[in-house]
DRENDRENDO-351197 format. One record per residue (C-alpha): residue in one letter; x, y, z; residue number from 1. Coordinates in steps of 0.25 Angstrom, whole numbers. Last residue first. Layout:
<migus>
(migu 'a' (X Y Z) NUM);
...
</migus>
This chain:
<migus>
(migu 's' (374 323 464) 139);
(migu 's' (376 320 448) 138);
(migu 's' (391 316 452) 137);
(migu 'p' (401 321 441) 136);
(migu 'l' (408 313 428) 135);
(migu 'r' (421 306 432) 134);
(migu 'i' (432 306 429) 133);
(migu 'n' (446 297 432) 132);
(migu 'a' (444 284 424) 131);
(migu 'v' (445 295 412) 130);
(migu 'k' (459 299 415) 129);
(migu 't' (464 310 420) 128);
(migu 'w' (468 322 411) 127);
(migu 'g' (473 338 415) 126);
(migu 'q' (467 353 419) 125);
(migu 'r' (468 358 433) 124);
(migu 'g' (460 370 434) 123);
(migu 'd' (453 370 446) 122);
(migu 'a' (440 365 443) 121);
(migu 'a' (449 351 439) 120);
(migu 'r' (449 350 423) 119);
(migu 'v' (450 339 415) 118);
(migu 'l' (457 331 401) 117);
(migu 'v' (450 317 400) 116);
(migu 'f' (460 305 399) 115);
(migu 'd' (459 291 391) 114);
(migu 'g' (465 279 396) 113);
(migu 'd' (481 278 403) 112);
(migu 's' (490 271 393) 111);
(migu 'e' (480 274 376) 110);
(migu 'i' (477 289 383) 109);
(migu 'p' (464 290 376) 108);
(migu 'q' (458 305 376) 107);
(migu 'p' (445 306 385) 106);
(migu 'a' (437 317 380) 105);
(migu 's' (442 333 386) 104);
(migu 'l' (440 345 394) 103);
(migu 'l' (432 337 407) 102);
(migu 'a' (429 346 418) 101);
(migu 'v' (433 343 432) 100);
(migu 'q' (423 340 444) 99);
(migu 'e' (432 334 457) 98);
(migu 'g' (428 321 461) 97);
(migu 'd' (442 317 465) 96);
(migu 'p' (452 326 469) 95);
(migu 'i' (460 332 458) 94);
(migu 'a' (477 328 457) 93);
(migu 'g' (487 338 461) 92);
(migu 'g' (487 352 455) 91);
(migu 'e' (499 350 443) 90);
(migu 'i' (494 341 431) 89);
(migu 'r' (498 326 432) 88);
(migu 'i' (511 322 422) 87);
(migu 'g' (514 305 426) 86);
(migu 'r' (509 298 415) 85);
(migu 'v' (504 304 401) 84);
(migu 'g' (491 299 396) 83);
(migu 'p' (485 310 397) 82);
(migu 't' (494 321 399) 81);
(migu 'k' (494 332 411) 80);
(migu 'w' (486 320 422) 79);
(migu 'l' (476 326 431) 78);
(migu 'l' (477 321 443) 77);
(migu 't' (467 314 450) 76);
(migu 'a' (461 313 464) 75);
(migu 'g' (455 303 477) 74);
(migu 'f' (469 293 474) 73);
(migu 'g' (468 280 477) 72);
(migu 'g' (471 274 466) 71);
(migu 'r' (459 273 458) 70);
(migu 'g' (446 279 471) 69);
(migu 'r' (436 285 459) 68);
(migu 'r' (447 292 451) 67);
(migu 'd' (437 303 449) 66);
(migu 'l' (437 315 443) 65);
(migu 'v' (423 322 440) 64);
(migu 'v' (419 326 429) 63);
(migu 'v' (412 339 422) 62);
(migu 'g' (411 339 405) 61);
(migu 'e' (419 342 393) 60);
(migu 'g' (425 328 382) 59);
(migu 'c' (414 326 376) 58);
(migu 'a' (417 311 377) 57);
(migu 'l' (422 312 392) 56);
(migu 'v' (406 316 397) 55);
(migu 'd' (399 307 387) 54);
(migu 'a' (406 296 393) 53);
(migu 'l' (405 301 409) 52);
(migu 'a' (390 300 403) 51);
(migu 'v' (378 309 404) 50);
(migu 't' (368 313 413) 49);
(migu 'c' (373 327 421) 48);
(migu 'p' (371 333 433) 47);
(migu 'a' (378 345 435) 46);
(migu 'a' (393 343 433) 45);
(migu 'a' (396 357 425) 44);
(migu 'a' (388 366 436) 43);
(migu 'a' (399 360 445) 42);
(migu 'm' (407 363 434) 41);
(migu 'k' (404 375 433) 40);
(migu 'n' (407 381 446) 39);
(migu 'd' (424 380 442) 38);
(migu 'p' (423 394 435) 37);
(migu 'g' (422 392 421) 36);
(migu 'g' (439 391 415) 35);
(migu 'd' (435 386 399) 34);
(migu 'r' (435 371 403) 33);
(migu 'l' (425 375 413) 32);
(migu 'q' (418 381 403) 31);
(migu 'g' (419 366 395) 30);
(migu 'a' (412 357 406) 29);
(migu 'l' (403 367 408) 28);
(migu 'q' (399 363 393) 27);
(migu 'w' (401 349 396) 26);
(migu 'p' (393 349 411) 25);
(migu 'a' (380 355 402) 24);
(migu 'g' (376 347 392) 23);
(migu 'l' (381 335 383) 22);
(migu 'r' (375 341 371) 21);
(migu 's' (385 353 368) 20);
(migu 'r' (395 344 370) 19);
(migu 'r' (393 338 358) 18);
(migu 'd' (392 352 349) 17);
(migu 'p' (379 351 342) 16);
(migu 'a' (378 342 325) 15);
(migu 's' (379 356 318) 14);
(migu 's' (389 349 311) 13);
(migu 'r' (399 360 303) 12);
(migu 'r' (394 364 288) 11);
(migu 'd' (388 379 293) 10);
(migu 'p' (404 381 300) 9);
(migu 'p' (410 382 290) 8);
(migu 'p' (417 366 287) 7);
(migu 'p' (430 369 294) 6);
(migu 't' (442 371 284) 5);
(migu 't' (451 360 278) 4);
(migu 'f' (464 359 280) 3);
(migu 'r' (476 352 266) 2);
(migu 'm' (489 350 267) 1);
</migus>
């Protein structure tokens, strides 16, 4: 079996990192993921002109959990493993309207659609369906 080494630094792509082009919300979400204080989430939710699809494609940012009244619930239970029904994280449901840090791009699950990994301000982390998230309000 033959292994190759990565090219030297001067031969790597000179294209800018896509996250640096997208702005502060993605940078702050990375700080949240690394255990920064909760007040950074409020700063990351500052109004921006990006669409949810842009945030999802990047796989980092701040989003809001919102089931939009589906199923009669006003909260979302996070999955431990996307697509594995009935196994949820400990700590209970996260109420609609709560801002969470987005930690992954959508992961397609054949039986249930797309899932993303999120982390709440209190540190609870799990997977939710893309249908359960939206961008923070600009107000």
